[in-house]
Biopython code that builds the backbone (N, CA, C, O; Angstrom):
import numpy as np
from Bio.PDB.StructureBuilder import StructureBuilder

atoms = [
    (1, "MET", "N", (10.444, 5.990, -5.102)),
    (1, "MET", "CA", (9.956, 5.598, -3.788)),
    (1, "MET", "C", (9.290, 4.230, -3.924)),
    (1, "MET", "O", (8.536, 3.987, -4.866)),
    (2, "SER", "N", (9.567, 3.370, -3.004)),
    (2, "SER", "CA", (8.962, 2.038, -3.032)),
    (2, "SER", "C", (7.513, 2.103, -2.552)),
    (2, "SER", "O", (7.097, 3.059, -1.898)),
    (3, "LEU", "N", (6.771, 1.078, -2.890)),
    (3, "LEU", "CA", (5.377, 0.993, -2.451)),
    (3, "LEU", "C", (5.295, 0.974, -0.921)),
    (3, "LEU", "O", (4.435, 1.627, -0.331)),
    (4, "SER", "N", (6.190, 0.225, -0.291)),
    (4, "SER", "CA", (6.162, 0.145, 1.177)),
    (4, "SER", "C", (6.420, 1.513, 1.809)),
    (4, "SER", "O", (5.754, 1.891, 2.773)),
    (5, "ASP", "N", (7.380, 2.248, 1.266)),
    (5, "ASP", "CA", (7.667, 3.597, 1.789)),
    (5, "ASP", "C", (6.501, 4.542, 1.541)),
    (5, "ASP", "O", (6.170, 5.365, 2.395)),
    (6, "PHE", "N", (5.876, 4.424, 0.371)),
    (6, "PHE", "CA", (4.728, 5.257, 0.032)),
    (6, "PHE", "C", (3.596, 5.046, 1.030)),
    (6, "PHE", "O", (3.018, 6.007, 1.538)),
    (7, "VAL", "N", (3.284, 3.781, 1.309)),
    (7, "VAL", "CA", (2.191, 3.462, 2.234)),
    (7, "VAL", "C", (2.524, 3.948, 3.644)),
    (7, "VAL", "O", (1.670, 4.520, 4.322)),
    (8, "LYS", "N", (3.748, 3.726, 4.082)),
    (8, "LYS", "CA", (4.158, 4.190, 5.423)),
    (8, "LYS", "C", (4.015, 5.701, 5.537)),
    (8, "LYS", "O", (3.501, 6.213, 6.531)),
    (9, "GLU", "N", (4.477, 6.414, 4.505)),
    (9, "GLU", "CA", (4.402, 7.872, 4.525)),
    (9, "GLU", "C", (2.956, 8.357, 4.560)),
    (9, "GLU", "O", (2.614, 9.250, 5.335)),
    (10, "LYS", "N", (2.112, 7.768, 3.718)),
    (10, "LYS", "CA", (0.701, 8.171, 3.676)),
    (10, "LYS", "C", (0.011, 7.859, 5.005)),
    (10, "LYS", "O", (-0.787, 8.660, 5.493)),
    (11, "ARG", "N", (0.315, 6.704, 5.588)),
    (11, "ARG", "CA", (-0.285, 6.335, 6.871)),
    (11, "ARG", "C", (0.150, 7.307, 7.964)),
    (11, "ARG", "O", (-0.654, 7.718, 8.801)),
    (12, "SER", "N", (1.422, 7.665, 7.945)),
    (12, "SER", "CA", (1.951, 8.603, 8.930)),
    (12, "SER", "C", (1.292, 9.981, 8.790)),
    (12, "SER", "O", (0.913, 10.601, 9.784)),
    (13, "LEU", "N", (1.162, 10.447, 7.550)),
    (13, "LEU", "CA", (0.528, 11.750, 7.315)),
    (13, "LEU", "C", (-0.935, 11.751, 7.742)),
    (13, "LEU", "O", (-1.462, 12.774, 8.179)),
    (14, "ALA", "N", (-1.591, 10.584, 7.613)),
    (14, "ALA", "CA", (-2.999, 10.462, 8.022)),
    (14, "ALA", "C", (-3.132, 10.204, 9.524)),
    (14, "ALA", "O", (-4.239, 10.114, 10.055)),
    (15, "LYS", "N", (-1.986, 10.087, 10.198)),
    (15, "LYS", "CA", (-1.954, 9.843, 11.651)),
    (15, "LYS", "C", (-2.731, 8.578, 12.031)),
    (15, "LYS", "O", (-3.512, 8.562, 12.983)),
    (16, "LEU", "N", (-2.487, 7.520, 11.252)),
    (16, "LEU", "CA", (-3.128, 6.233, 11.512)),
    (16, "LEU", "C", (-2.098, 5.237, 12.018)),
    (16, "LEU", "O", (-0.955, 5.231, 11.563)),
    (17, "THR", "N", (-2.499, 4.407, 12.950)),
    (17, "THR", "CA", (-1.656, 3.283, 13.342)),
    (17, "THR", "C", (-1.874, 2.170, 12.325)),
    (17, "THR", "O", (-2.814, 2.222, 11.531)),
    (18, "GLN", "N", (-1.012, 1.173, 12.350)),
    (18, "GLN", "CA", (-1.212, 0.042, 11.446)),
    (18, "GLN", "C", (-2.565, -0.636, 11.698)),
    (18, "GLN", "O", (-3.278, -0.927, 10.737)),
    (19, "PRO", "N", (-2.942, -0.897, 12.958)),
    (19, "PRO", "CA", (-4.261, -1.508, 13.188)),
    (19, "PRO", "C", (-5.425, -0.644, 12.692)),
    (19, "PRO", "O", (-6.404, -1.170, 12.162)),
    (20, "GLU", "N", (-5.325, 0.672, 12.859)),
    (20, "GLU", "CA", (-6.385, 1.568, 12.377)),
    (20, "GLU", "C", (-6.490, 1.529, 10.861)),
    (20, "GLU", "O", (-7.590, 1.493, 10.309)),
    (21, "MET", "N", (-5.342, 1.536, 10.190)),
    (21, "MET", "CA", (-5.361, 1.490, 8.732)),
    (21, "MET", "C", (-5.921, 0.164, 8.236)),
    (21, "MET", "O", (-6.693, 0.135, 7.278)),
    (22, "ALA", "N", (-5.542, -0.915, 8.871)),
    (22, "ALA", "CA", (-6.050, -2.233, 8.489)),
    (22, "ALA", "C", (-7.567, -2.271, 8.610)),
    (22, "ALA", "O", (-8.255, -2.767, 7.718)),
    (23, "GLU", "N", (-8.082, -1.748, 9.711)),
    (23, "GLU", "CA", (-9.533, -1.744, 9.927)),
    (23, "GLU", "C", (-10.246, -0.887, 8.892)),
    (23, "GLU", "O", (-11.251, -1.307, 8.318)),
    (24, "LYS", "N", (-9.724, 0.321, 8.652)),
    (24, "LYS", "CA", (-10.362, 1.216, 7.683)),
    (24, "LYS", "C", (-10.331, 0.654, 6.266)),
    (24, "LYS", "O", (-11.262, 0.870, 5.491)),
    (25, "ALA", "N", (-9.263, -0.067, 5.927)),
    (25, "ALA", "CA", (-9.124, -0.619, 4.574)),
    (25, "ALA", "C", (-9.826, -1.962, 4.422)),
    (25, "ALA", "O", (-10.054, -2.422, 3.304)),
    (26, "GLY", "N", (-10.166, -2.588, 5.539)),
    (26, "GLY", "CA", (-10.824, -3.886, 5.468)),
    (26, "GLY", "C", (-9.870, -5.025, 5.171)),
    (26, "GLY", "O", (-10.251, -6.023, 4.558)),
    (27, "VAL", "N", (-8.624, -4.874, 5.609)),
    (27, "VAL", "CA", (-7.626, -5.927, 5.450)),
    (27, "VAL", "C", (-7.082, -6.288, 6.824)),
    (27, "VAL", "O", (-7.329, -5.585, 7.804)),
    (28, "GLY", "N", (-6.351, -7.372, 6.886)),
    (28, "GLY", "CA", (-5.782, -7.805, 8.157)),
    (28, "GLY", "C", (-4.541, -7.020, 8.536)),
    (28, "GLY", "O", (-3.845, -6.475, 7.679)),
    (29, "LEU", "N", (-4.276, -6.972, 9.829)),
    (29, "LEU", "CA", (-3.089, -6.287, 10.331)),
    (29, "LEU", "C", (-1.823, -6.933, 9.766)),
    (29, "LEU", "O", (-0.868, -6.235, 9.423)),
    (30, "ARG", "N", (-1.816, -8.244, 9.671)),
    (30, "ARG", "CA", (-0.650, -8.938, 9.114)),
    (30, "ARG", "C", (-0.374, -8.469, 7.690)),
    (30, "ARG", "O", (0.784, -8.291, 7.312)),
    (31, "PHE", "N", (-1.425, -8.266, 6.895)),
    (31, "PHE", "CA", (-1.249, -7.790, 5.528)),
    (31, "PHE", "C", (-0.600, -6.408, 5.519)),
    (31, "PHE", "O", (0.320, -6.156, 4.742)),
    (32, "VAL", "N", (-1.077, -5.520, 6.377)),
    (32, "VAL", "CA", (-0.514, -4.161, 6.450)),
    (32, "VAL", "C", (0.965, -4.224, 6.825)),
    (32, "VAL", "O", (1.790, -3.523, 6.238)),
    (33, "ARG", "N", (1.292, -5.052, 7.786)),
    (33, "ARG", "CA", (2.698, -5.178, 8.197)),
    (33, "ARG", "C", (3.563, -5.699, 7.064)),
    (33, "ARG", "O", (4.662, -5.194, 6.836)),
    (34, "GLU", "N", (3.069, -6.716, 6.345)),
    (34, "GLU", "CA", (3.833, -7.266, 5.222)),
    (34, "GLU", "C", (3.980, -6.242, 4.105)),
    (34, "GLU", "O", (5.038, -6.152, 3.481)),
    (35, "LEU", "N", (2.935, -5.476, 3.851)),
    (35, "LEU", "CA", (2.975, -4.425, 2.833)),
    (35, "LEU", "C", (4.035, -3.389, 3.182)),
    (35, "LEU", "O", (4.834, -3.003, 2.328)),
    (36, "GLU", "N", (4.045, -2.942, 4.427)),
    (36, "GLU", "CA", (4.999, -1.921, 4.855)),
    (36, "GLU", "C", (6.423, -2.458, 4.983)),
    (36, "GLU", "O", (7.380, -1.685, 4.976)),
    (37, "GLN", "N", (6.564, -3.759, 5.100)),
    (37, "GLN", "CA", (7.902, -4.366, 5.164)),
    (37, "GLN", "C", (8.445, -4.687, 3.780)),
    (37, "GLN", "O", (9.585, -5.133, 3.647)),
    (38, "GLY", "N", (7.631, -4.462, 2.741)),
    (38, "GLY", "CA", (8.092, -4.656, 1.383)),
    (38, "GLY", "C", (8.016, -6.084, 0.874)),
    (38, "GLY", "O", (8.765, -6.465, -0.026)),
    (39, "LYS", "N", (7.110, -6.884, 1.447)),
    (39, "LYS", "CA", (6.952, -8.256, 0.951)),
    (39, "LYS", "C", (6.673, -8.210, -0.550)),
    (39, "LYS", "O", (5.866, -7.408, -1.019)),
    (40, "GLU", "N", (7.354, -9.083, -1.295)),
    (40, "GLU", "CA", (7.278, -9.022, -2.754)),
    (40, "GLU", "C", (6.040, -9.682, -3.337)),
    (40, "GLU", "O", (5.651, -9.358, -4.459)),
    (41, "THR", "N", (5.412, -10.595, -2.614)),
    (41, "THR", "CA", (4.219, -11.272, -3.133)),
    (41, "THR", "C", (3.018, -10.919, -2.276)),
    (41, "THR", "O", (2.836, -11.460, -1.185)),
    (42, "LEU", "N", (2.206, -10.009, -2.779)),
    (42, "LEU", "CA", (1.001, -9.563, -2.085)),
    (42, "LEU", "C", (-0.165, -9.580, -3.064)),
    (42, "LEU", "O", (0.025, -9.418, -4.270)),
    (43, "ARG", "N", (-1.357, -9.773, -2.549)),
    (43, "ARG", "CA", (-2.548, -9.742, -3.406)),
    (43, "ARG", "C", (-2.823, -8.307, -3.852)),
    (43, "ARG", "O", (-2.968, -7.398, -3.034)),
    (44, "LEU", "N", (-2.891, -8.133, -5.162)),
    (44, "LEU", "CA", (-3.081, -6.810, -5.739)),
    (44, "LEU", "C", (-4.400, -6.182, -5.306)),
    (44, "LEU", "O", (-4.458, -4.975, -5.071)),
    (45, "ASP", "N", (-5.463, -6.984, -5.196)),
    (45, "ASP", "CA", (-6.747, -6.420, -4.787)),
    (45, "ASP", "C", (-6.670, -5.849, -3.378)),
    (45, "ASP", "O", (-7.280, -4.821, -3.085)),
    (46, "LYS", "N", (-5.919, -6.517, -2.507)),
    (46, "LYS", "CA", (-5.778, -6.010, -1.134)),
    (46, "LYS", "C", (-4.878, -4.780, -1.079)),
    (46, "LYS", "O", (-5.120, -3.865, -0.292)),
    (47, "VAL", "N", (-3.842, -4.758, -1.912)),
    (47, "VAL", "CA", (-2.987, -3.566, -1.989)),
    (47, "VAL", "C", (-3.851, -2.378, -2.387)),
    (47, "VAL", "O", (-3.736, -1.301, -1.803)),
    (48, "ASN", "N", (-4.717, -2.570, -3.380)),
    (48, "ASN", "CA", (-5.586, -1.481, -3.827)),
    (48, "ASN", "C", (-6.615, -1.087, -2.770)),
    (48, "ASN", "O", (-7.016, 0.076, -2.711)),
    (49, "GLN", "N", (-7.048, -2.030, -1.938)),
    (49, "GLN", "CA", (-7.953, -1.671, -0.834)),
    (49, "GLN", "C", (-7.279, -0.677, 0.091)),
    (49, "GLN", "O", (-7.902, 0.289, 0.533)),
    (50, "VAL", "N", (-6.007, -0.908, 0.387)),
    (50, "VAL", "CA", (-5.256, 0.006, 1.260)),
    (50, "VAL", "C", (-5.027, 1.335, 0.553)),
    (50, "VAL", "O", (-5.262, 2.396, 1.131)),
    (51, "LEU", "N", (-4.571, 1.282, -0.690)),
    (51, "LEU", "CA", (-4.271, 2.517, -1.420)),
    (51, "LEU", "C", (-5.507, 3.379, -1.651)),
    (51, "LEU", "O", (-5.399, 4.600, -1.765)),
    (52, "LYS", "N", (-6.667, 2.761, -1.721)),
    (52, "LYS", "CA", (-7.915, 3.501, -1.923)),
    (52, "LYS", "C", (-8.137, 4.521, -0.803)),
    (52, "LYS", "O", (-8.742, 5.569, -1.032)),
    (53, "LEU", "N", (-7.654, 4.223, 0.393)),
    (53, "LEU", "CA", (-7.766, 5.174, 1.514)),
    (53, "LEU", "C", (-7.101, 6.502, 1.191)),
    (53, "LEU", "O", (-7.488, 7.546, 1.717)),
    (54, "PHE", "N", (-6.089, 6.456, 0.314)),
    (54, "PHE", "CA", (-5.313, 7.647, -0.012)),
    (54, "PHE", "C", (-5.588, 8.143, -1.423)),
    (54, "PHE", "O", (-4.845, 8.967, -1.955)),
    (55, "GLY", "N", (-6.664, 7.635, -2.028)),
    (55, "GLY", "CA", (-7.039, 8.077, -3.367)),
    (55, "GLY", "C", (-6.113, 7.585, -4.460)),
    (55, "GLY", "O", (-5.940, 8.251, -5.481)),
    (56, "CYS", "N", (-5.515, 6.416, -4.251)),
    (56, "CYS", "CA", (-4.568, 5.864, -5.212)),
    (56, "CYS", "C", (-4.901, 4.411, -5.515)),
    (56, "CYS", "O", (-5.707, 3.787, -4.825)),
    (57, "GLN", "N", (-4.266, 3.882, -6.558)),
    (57, "GLN", "CA", (-4.372, 2.465, -6.856)),
    (57, "GLN", "C", (-3.155, 2.035, -7.657)),
    (57, "GLN", "O", (-2.496, 2.862, -8.288)),
    (58, "VAL", "N", (-2.860, 0.760, -7.633)),
    (58, "VAL", "CA", (-1.780, 0.190, -8.424)),
    (58, "VAL", "C", (-2.367, -0.175, -9.775)),
    (58, "VAL", "O", (-3.476, -0.703, -9.856)),
    (59, "GLY", "N", (-1.631, 0.105, -10.824)),
    (59, "GLY", "CA", (-2.083, -0.237, -12.157)),
    (59, "GLY", "C", (-0.916, -0.449, -13.097)),
    (59, "GLY", "O", (0.242, -0.220, -12.745)),
    (60, "ALA", "N", (-1.237, -0.881, -14.275)),
    (60, "ALA", "CA", (-0.207, -1.100, -15.284)),
    (60, "ALA", "C", (0.344, 0.231, -15.773)),
    (60, "ALA", "O", (-0.407, 1.158, -16.077)),
    (61, "VAL", "N", (1.651, 0.307, -15.840)),
    (61, "VAL", "CA", (2.333, 1.507, -16.327)),
    (61, "VAL", "C", (3.293, 1.073, -17.421)),
    (61, "VAL", "O", (4.115, 0.178, -17.222)),
    (62, "GLU", "N", (3.185, 1.701, -18.558)),
    (62, "GLU", "CA", (4.059, 1.358, -19.669)),
    (62, "GLU", "C", (5.486, 1.803, -19.361)),
    (62, "GLU", "O", (5.725, 2.936, -18.944)),
    (63, "LEU", "N", (6.414, 0.899, -19.574)),
    (63, "LEU", "CA", (7.828, 1.212, -19.359)),
    (63, "LEU", "C", (8.396, 1.863, -20.609)),
    (63, "LEU", "O", (8.051, 1.486, -21.730)),
    (64, "THR", "N", (9.256, 2.829, -20.413)),
    (64, "THR", "CA", (9.910, 3.449, -21.557)),
    (64, "THR", "C", (11.227, 2.721, -21.799)),
    (64, "THR", "O", (11.919, 2.318, -20.864)),
    (65, "ARG", "N", (11.547, 2.568, -23.056)),
    (65, "ARG", "CA", (12.792, 1.876, -23.432)),
    (65, "ARG", "C", (13.827, 2.915, -23.852)),
    (65, "ARG", "O", (13.557, 3.806, -24.657)),
    (66, "ASN", "N", (14.992, 2.772, -23.292)),
    (66, "ASN", "CA", (16.098, 3.660, -23.671)),
    (66, "ASN", "C", (16.837, 3.034, -24.839)),
    (66, "ASN", "O", (17.358, 1.925, -24.726)),
    (67, "SER", "N", (16.886, 3.739, -25.958)),
    (67, "SER", "CA", (17.542, 3.209, -27.161)),
    (67, "SER", "C", (18.952, 3.681, -27.257)),
    (67, "SER", "O", (19.656, 3.334, -28.206)),
]
sb = StructureBuilder()
sb.init_structure("model")
sb.init_model(0)
sb.init_chain("A")
sb.init_seg("    ")
for serial, (resi, resn, name, xyz) in enumerate(atoms, 1):
    if name == "N":
        sb.init_residue(resn, " ", resi, " ")
    sb.init_atom(name, np.array(xyz, "f"), 0.0, 1.0, " ", f" {name:<3s}", serial, name[0])
structure = sb.get_structure()
């Protein structure tokens, strides 16, 4: 699942509009729209502000190598 789909799903389950989520997370509405549209260059600190609403955060994950 992509980050944009994850955020959309969590927002929908929380019954929040984009403006409501932006206000609760302390980010701009434009940022929320870009996040949900899958913009590839976003500020990580702001992404985590949004994800914090759902008890999540973005972090480094070790990739496994297939030999």
